C-alpha positions, 0 to 999 in steps of 0.5 A, a space after each residue: 800339575 799333575 804326573 804320572 809317568 815319573 821317569 819322562 817328566 824328571 827328565 825334562 825337568 834336568 833338560 831343561 836346568 840343563 843338568 846333565 846326567 847319565 841314564 843309569 843314574 836317571 834309574 838310580 835317582 827314580 829308586 831313590 824318589 820312589 822310596 823317599 817318604 817310606 824310607 827308614 833306618 832301624 824301624 826309624 822314618 827319615 824323610 830325606 831331603 835332596 839338593 841337586 845341580 851343577 856348581 851347588 859350591 857357587 850357590 852355597 858360598 852366596 848363603 848366610 848361616 849355612 854348613 856344608 859337607 862333601 863325604 863321597 866323590 863318585 864317577 859321574 856315572 854315579 855307580 855308586 850313588 844309591 849306597 851314598 844316599 843310604 849312608 847320608 839319609 840318616 843326617 835328614 832327620 835333623 834338618 839336614 839335606 843331602 846334596 848332588 853336585 854334577 861336576 864335570 869329571 864325576 860326582 860329589 855327595 854331601 850334606 847341607 843345612 841352612 840355619 834359618 834366622 826368626 825373621 828369616 827364609 827356610 832354604 827353598 824360600 831363600 832359593 827362589 830369592 837369588 835370581 841374581 845369582 843365577 843370572 850372573 852364574 849360569 853354569 849355577 843349576 839348583 833343584 831340590 826334590 822333597 817327598 810330599 806323600 806315599 804318590 808324591 814328590 815337589 821339585 823346587 826350582 828358582 824362577 818356577 813354581 812348585 811342580 809335584 810328580 806323582 810317583 805311582 808309575 815306575 819305569 819296570 825297565 831294569 837290567 833284572 828283568 831276566 832275573 825276576 823272569 825266572 823267578 815268577 816261573 819258579 815260583 808258580 809252576 806247580 800248580 792245581 789249575 795249569 789254565 792260570 799258571 801264565 796269568 798268575 805268574 804275570 802277578 808274581 813277576 809285578 810283585 817281584 819287580 818291586 823288590 829293588 824298590 819296597 826291599 832294603 835287603 834279602 834272602 829268599 830261597 825257592 822250594 819245593 812243596 816237599 820241603 821241610 821247614 824248619 830243618 837241621 839247617 833252617 830254622 826261623 818262624 812258620 806261617 800256619 797257615 800259609 800265605 798263598 800268592 797263587 789263590 790270592 793272584 787269583 781272587 784279584 782277577 776277579 776283584 770288585 770292591 775296596 775291601 778286596 783290592 785292600 787285602 791284594 796289598 795288605 797281603 803282598 805288603 805283608 811280603 815284602 815287610 817279611 823280606 824286609 826281616 832279617 833272616 830268610 823269607 822260604 816260599 815254595 813253587 806252588 806260589 806258597 810263602 811259608 817261612 820268614 826270619 829264618 836262619 841259616 846252621 850250616 857252614 859258609 864256605 870260607 873262599 865265599 867272600 862279601 858281606 853275612 848276608 851274601 856270604 848267607 845266600 851262597 853258602 845255602 846254594 852251595 849245600 847239596 845236603 838241603 834238598 828239596 832246593 830250587 833257587 836261592 835269590 840275594 839283594 843287598 843294601 846296595 842294590 847287587 843282586 843275583 838268583 842261582 838256581 840249584 840245577 845249574 851247580 
């Protein structure tokens, strides 16, 4: 079966299996699932695979030739799942599964591996064989989630055929919609064709809404078209010519061929890659990307707490000597996001 509304179908499967999760965890799980196939660490692609269920330890005990290790514990809301997923994903390079054990008082995250004998079955085949175990222990629920390709996931459950879930649709409901809406207006605020501003802003908004999915951590600054870059505070790669997203959106309105569509997705994909690169991406209020991989050379106030990226973003925002700065966007690898506009100081 092929699905387009991923969230509804994933929820249905969990309801059928009677695995109870919070709405916040569903949303975070969708984010993880949408990036499973393309997830990478230090330029190394990782094909992660997830076991999720309840009373998982009962199932693990019944499996011969295996190892499992509980690594992290979390509240029932699963607020730290995204952070722990990124910490556990590298184990999948060596055949391990990430497991999520839903307990009455919280969540357990760890790794599991079944060692296949010469004539034995792999883990998913073994899962189908153990129907008696689930009949004897109805509280034990187990399913496996694996990425098939860029657009599809496979979910394996006991006593059921494998299901293919299309993740081309991603529900964009999130708490950051107001941030991205303001960003789109700041980035497409000055242009020569005002009659197209609203259309271009809506296109920009769609691109920005993908940042939590496509980008693992970044700083982006929005600046005036007269912003001098590089400068004494900011030095990095200067694009020549710059990338004009505003014109790209107007071209998108007239897409009639495969090559035009490929151009659009290639350029927006390049934008995400710039944001994933170390340093800062610089974009103007005319929708022009003028630089990336830029590093901040100014002072960072000592009272700012957090990691290096967050402290840098705060330092740029508070540096009033950096003129013609409109706003600073920060996104951490753990999913924390802020967007601070200079006029709010």
